[in-house]
C-alpha positions as a Python dict, from the first residue, in 0.01 Angstrom:
ca = {
    (1, 'M'): (0, 0, 0),
    (2, 'N'): (-78, -14, -375),
    (3, 'S'): (58, -284, -606),
    (4, 'D'): (340, -73, -754),
    (5, 'A'): (459, 39, -411),
    (6, 'S'): (451, -321, -291),
    (7, 'K'): (668, -429, -584),
    (8, 'G'): (912, -146, -514),
    (9, 'A'): (943, -243, -147),
    (10, 'K'): (1003, -603, -243),
    (11, 'A'): (1275, -505, -490),
    (12, 'A'): (1445, -291, -226),
    (13, 'A'): (1446, -567, 36),
    (14, 'P'): (1799, -691, 109),
    (15, 'N'): (1899, -1032, -22),
    (16, 'P'): (1963, -1250, 288),
    (17, 'L'): (2219, -1465, 105),
    (18, 'R'): (2407, -1159, -15),
    (19, 'A'): (2404, -1032, 344),
    (20, 'R'): (2555, -1362, 465),
    (21, 'I'): (2827, -1342, 199),
    (22, 'A'): (2907, -987, 308),
    (23, 'A'): (2926, -1102, 672),
    (24, 'R'): (3161, -1392, 591),
    (25, 'Y'): (3368, -1183, 345),
    (26, 'P'): (3388, -841, 512),
    (27, 'E'): (3691, -735, 303),
    (28, 'L'): (3548, -853, -30),
    (29, 'P'): (3409, -560, -236),
    (30, 'L'): (3082, -712, -358),
    (31, 'P'): (2965, -573, -693),
    (32, 'P'): (2640, -375, -704),
    (33, 'V'): (2329, -592, -721),
    (34, 'D'): (2248, -482, -1077),
    (35, 'I'): (2579, -621, -1211),
    (36, 'S'): (2475, -984, -1159),
    (37, 'H'): (2100, -928, -1208),
    (38, 'G'): (2117, -1022, -1575),
    (39, 'T'): (2294, -1349, -1496),
    (40, 'G'): (2021, -1475, -1267),
    (41, 'G'): (2170, -1338, -946),
    (42, 'L'): (2292, -1556, -660),
    (43, 'P'): (2207, -1927, -649),
    (44, 'A'): (2092, -2095, -329),
    (45, 'S'): (2367, -2210, -96),
    (46, 'I'): (2446, -2583, -88),
    (47, 'S'): (2560, -2802, 201),
    (48, 'V'): (2797, -3098, 157),
    (49, 'P'): (2939, -3351, 406),
    (50, 'A'): (3308, -3387, 488),
    (51, 'G'): (3497, -3581, 222),
    (52, 'T'): (3291, -3447, -69),
    (53, 'V'): (3498, -3385, -384),
    (54, 'L'): (3399, -3032, -489),
    (55, 'F'): (3609, -3017, -804),
    (56, 'E'): (3852, -3251, -975),
    (57, 'E'): (4191, -3203, -1131),
    (58, 'S'): (4196, -3162, -1511),
    (59, 'A'): (3819, -3105, -1519),
    (60, 'P'): (3645, -2788, -1642),
    (61, 'C'): (3561, -2538, -1370),
    (62, 'R'): (3184, -2533, -1313),
    (63, 'G'): (3174, -2216, -1105),
    (64, 'F'): (3334, -2002, -836),
    (65, 'P'): (3286, -2114, -473),
    (66, 'L'): (3229, -1884, -177),
    (67, 'V'): (3260, -2077, 148),
    (68, 'L'): (3009, -1977, 416),
    (69, 'E'): (3088, -2254, 664),
    (70, 'G'): (3358, -2523, 687),
    (71, 'E'): (3692, -2569, 515),
    (72, 'V'): (3801, -2691, 171),
    (73, 'R'): (4141, -2849, 104),
    (74, 'V'): (4291, -2770, -238),
    (75, 'A'): (4564, -3014, -341),
    (76, 'R'): (4764, -3124, -640),
    (77, 'G'): (4791, -3490, -735),
    (78, 'T'): (4560, -3787, -762),
    (79, 'L'): (4284, -3860, -512),
    (80, 'G'): (4386, -4225, -492),
    (81, 'G'): (4759, -4165, -447),
    (82, 'R'): (5001, -3908, -318),
    (83, 'T'): (4889, -3548, -298),
    (84, 'L'): (5049, -3217, -210),
    (85, 'E'): (4831, -2968, -28),
    (86, 'L'): (4846, -2621, -184),
    (87, 'Y'): (4618, -2429, 52),
    (88, 'R'): (4284, -2438, 234),
    (89, 'V'): (3979, -2221, 181),
    (90, 'G'): (3746, -2119, 464),
    (91, 'P'): (3492, -1841, 517),
    (92, 'G'): (3637, -1509, 405),
    (93, 'E'): (3888, -1674, 168),
    (94, 'L'): (3879, -1726, -208),
    (95, 'C'): (3990, -2020, -422),
    (96, 'V'): (4248, -1887, -668),
    (97, 'V'): (4259, -2220, -855),
    (98, 'S'): (3893, -2176, -948),
    (99, 'A'): (3945, -1809, -1031),
    (100, 'S'): (4247, -1875, -1255),
    (101, 'S'): (4064, -2155, -1435),
    (102, 'L'): (3761, -1934, -1505),
    (103, 'I'): (3966, -1631, -1609),
    (104, 'G'): (4201, -1838, -1828),
    (105, 'Q'): (3922, -2067, -1954),
    (106, 'S'): (4138, -2366, -1870),
    (107, 'V'): (4089, -2693, -1683),
    (108, 'L'): (4146, -2705, -1308),
    (109, 'P'): (4511, -2770, -1208),
    (110, 'A'): (4415, -2914, -867),
    (111, 'H'): (4127, -3080, -681),
    (112, 'G'): (3921, -2960, -387),
    (113, 'V'): (3777, -3171, -105),
    (114, 'A'): (3559, -3064, 188),
    (115, 'V'): (3766, -3119, 504),
    (116, 'T'): (3464, -3057, 725),
    (117, 'P'): (3091, -3028, 653),
    (118, 'C'): (3064, -2721, 431),
    (119, 'E'): (2806, -2470, 320),
    (120, 'L'): (2896, -2274, 10),
    (121, 'V'): (2760, -2066, -274),
    (122, 'L'): (2872, -2165, -624),
    (123, 'L'): (2864, -1863, -852),
    (124, 'S'): (2792, -1956, -1214),
    (125, 'T'): (3054, -1877, -1478),
    (126, 'A'): (2833, -1596, -1608),
    (127, 'T'): (2792, -1444, -1261),
    (128, 'F'): (3166, -1464, -1191),
    (129, 'E'): (3242, -1297, -1524),
    (130, 'A'): (2995, -1021, -1435),
    (131, 'W'): (3152, -976, -1092),
    (132, 'I'): (3508, -972, -1229),
    (133, 'S'): (3406, -681, -1454),
    (134, 'H'): (3359, -477, -1134),
    (135, 'E'): (3700, -314, -1083),
    (136, 'P'): (3721, -330, -699),
    (137, 'F'): (3629, -698, -703),
    (138, 'R'): (3878, -765, -984),
    (139, 'R'): (4160, -588, -800),
    (140, 'Y'): (4084, -786, -484),
    (141, 'V'): (4097, -1120, -671),
    (142, 'F'): (4422, -1031, -849),
    (143, 'G'): (4571, -924, -517),
    (144, 'L'): (4498, -1273, -385),
    (145, 'F'): (4685, -1421, -680),
    (146, 'S'): (4994, -1238, -558),
    (147, 'D'): (4948, -1367, -202),
    (148, 'R'): (4891, -1726, -314),
    (149, 'L'): (5191, -1712, -548),
    (150, 'A'): (5409, -1621, -250),
    (151, 'D'): (5259, -1915, -56),
    (152, 'V'): (5328, -2158, -343),
    (153, 'I'): (5687, -2031, -379),
    (154, 'G'): (5735, -2085, -6),
    (155, 'L'): (5593, -2435, -37),
    (156, 'A'): (5827, -2513, -328),
    (157, 'E'): (6124, -2390, -127),
    (158, 'A'): (6022, -2605, 169),
    (159, 'V'): (5990, -2914, -49),
    (160, 'A'): (6318, -2848, -229),
    (161, 'F'): (6541, -2726, 51),
    (162, 'H'): (6399, -2826, 391),
    (163, 'R'): (6444, -3172, 533),
    (164, 'L'): (6128, -3371, 588),
    (165, 'D'): (6181, -3391, 965),
    (166, 'Q'): (6187, -3008, 976),
    (167, 'R'): (5867, -2984, 773),
    (168, 'L'): (5693, -3249, 984),
    (169, 'A'): (5791, -3076, 1307),
    (170, 'A'): (5660, -2746, 1169),
    (171, 'A'): (5333, -2912, 1061),
    (172, 'L'): (5275, -3042, 1415),
    (173, 'L'): (5313, -2701, 1575),
    (174, 'G'): (5049, -2432, 1599),
    (175, 'H'): (4756, -2665, 1675),
    (176, 'G'): (4782, -2673, 2053),
    (177, 'A'): (4900, -2956, 2275),
    (178, 'V'): (4698, -3218, 2085),
    (179, 'V'): (4717, -3264, 1708),
    (180, 'R'): (4420, -3458, 1575),
    (181, 'A'): (4547, -3604, 1250),
    (182, 'T'): (4627, -3938, 1094),
    (183, 'H'): (4971, -4028, 963),
    (184, 'Q'): (4818, -4039, 614),
    (185, 'S'): (4674, -3686, 639),
    (186, 'L'): (5013, -3554, 753),
    (187, 'A'): (5180, -3735, 464),
    (188, 'D'): (4932, -3580, 220),
    (189, 'E'): (4997, -3235, 364),
    (190, 'L'): (5374, -3281, 326),
    (191, 'G'): (5359, -3448, -15),
    (192, 'T'): (5521, -3772, 93),
    (193, 'V'): (5417, -4127, 187),
    (194, 'R'): (5265, -4246, 514),
    (195, 'E'): (5546, -4490, 594),
    (196, 'I'): (5808, -4214, 607),
    (197, 'V'): (5589, -3994, 826),
    (198, 'S'): (5520, -4286, 1063),
    (199, 'R'): (5893, -4358, 1090),
    (200, 'L'): (5973, -3995, 1175),
    (201, 'L'): (5687, -3975, 1428),
    (202, 'R'): (5814, -4286, 1605),
    (203, 'R'): (6159, -4129, 1615),
    (204, 'F'): (6012, -3812, 1768),
    (205, 'E'): (5826, -4030, 2021),
    (206, 'R'): (6143, -4215, 2122),
    (207, 'A'): (6309, -3877, 2177),
    (208, 'G'): (6028, -3787, 2419),
    (209, 'W'): (5891, -3501, 2211),
    (210, 'L'): (5542, -3644, 2156),
    (211, 'V'): (5313, -3938, 2232),
    (212, 'L'): (5132, -4117, 1950),
    (213, 'G'): (4768, -4218, 1987),
    (214, 'R'): (4479, -4317, 1763),
    (215, 'E'): (4431, -4029, 1519),
    (216, 'R'): (4592, -3794, 1773),
    (217, 'I'): (4940, -3682, 1865),
    (218, 'D'): (5011, -3532, 2209),
    (219, 'L'): (5300, -3287, 2201),
    (220, 'S'): (5509, -3326, 2515),
    (221, 'N'): (5806, -3112, 2412),
    (222, 'P'): (5701, -2845, 2160),
    (223, 'I'): (6019, -2648, 2230),
    (224, 'A'): (6230, -2933, 2092),
    (225, 'L'): (5998, -2964, 1790),
    (226, 'R'): (6031, -2591, 1726),
    (227, 'R'): (6410, -2621, 1725),
    (228, 'V'): (6390, -2908, 1476),
    (229, 'A'): (6150, -2706, 1258),
    (230, 'D'): (6401, -2418, 1262),
    (231, 'G'): (6683, -2651, 1156),
    (232, 'L'): (6853, -2645, 1496),
    (233, 'S'): (6961, -2923, 1725),
    (234, 'A'): (6687, -3013, 1973),
    (235, 'D'): (6949, -3072, 2242),
    (236, 'T'): (7102, -2723, 2246),
}
């Protein structure tokens, strides 16, 4: 094979990182390779341990994350105090907080923390701007804004109109018979303080609905918890 043919074969070889992104984001319409070529293309993926702060509230957005492995918790508040979880980002999902900050050229309205060990690709601002110029990708991102807005409205309604015992009961369901969580993590998820969550959990335990352990909660009567979550009496 001559030199020119060798260069052509190399250029045509698929990018393994792009292939991994496509596998993790099967519904995401990736822009053609030449769109991001002028921005330096894709950076190498990075791995971070659980607990890593990926971006901070009121800070400039440094890039757009694509999660290949793990889960990122996006929350509003201060890292040292009370927080309200907005949503979580895993493989196949996009962070609309990062997208809105980059599109609006504004500071981040929330912070993101790795819940588990994560591997992600951080697209540079220039690469994201190149990708967002690709209409199918742009329509996909804006469609997610609509979905997330509905989620946030639902969260606001829950905070404003649902009693905390209903919200706590709902948060415990859907994880199987054993919920592995601390009282503090549940309080953060619900936007309240640990003491109130602990008091409600002890009340649920006295009622025979669950058994409290160290960083675990065994659900012994999920039917009663479901009734509480639905705003019904657990005894009827």
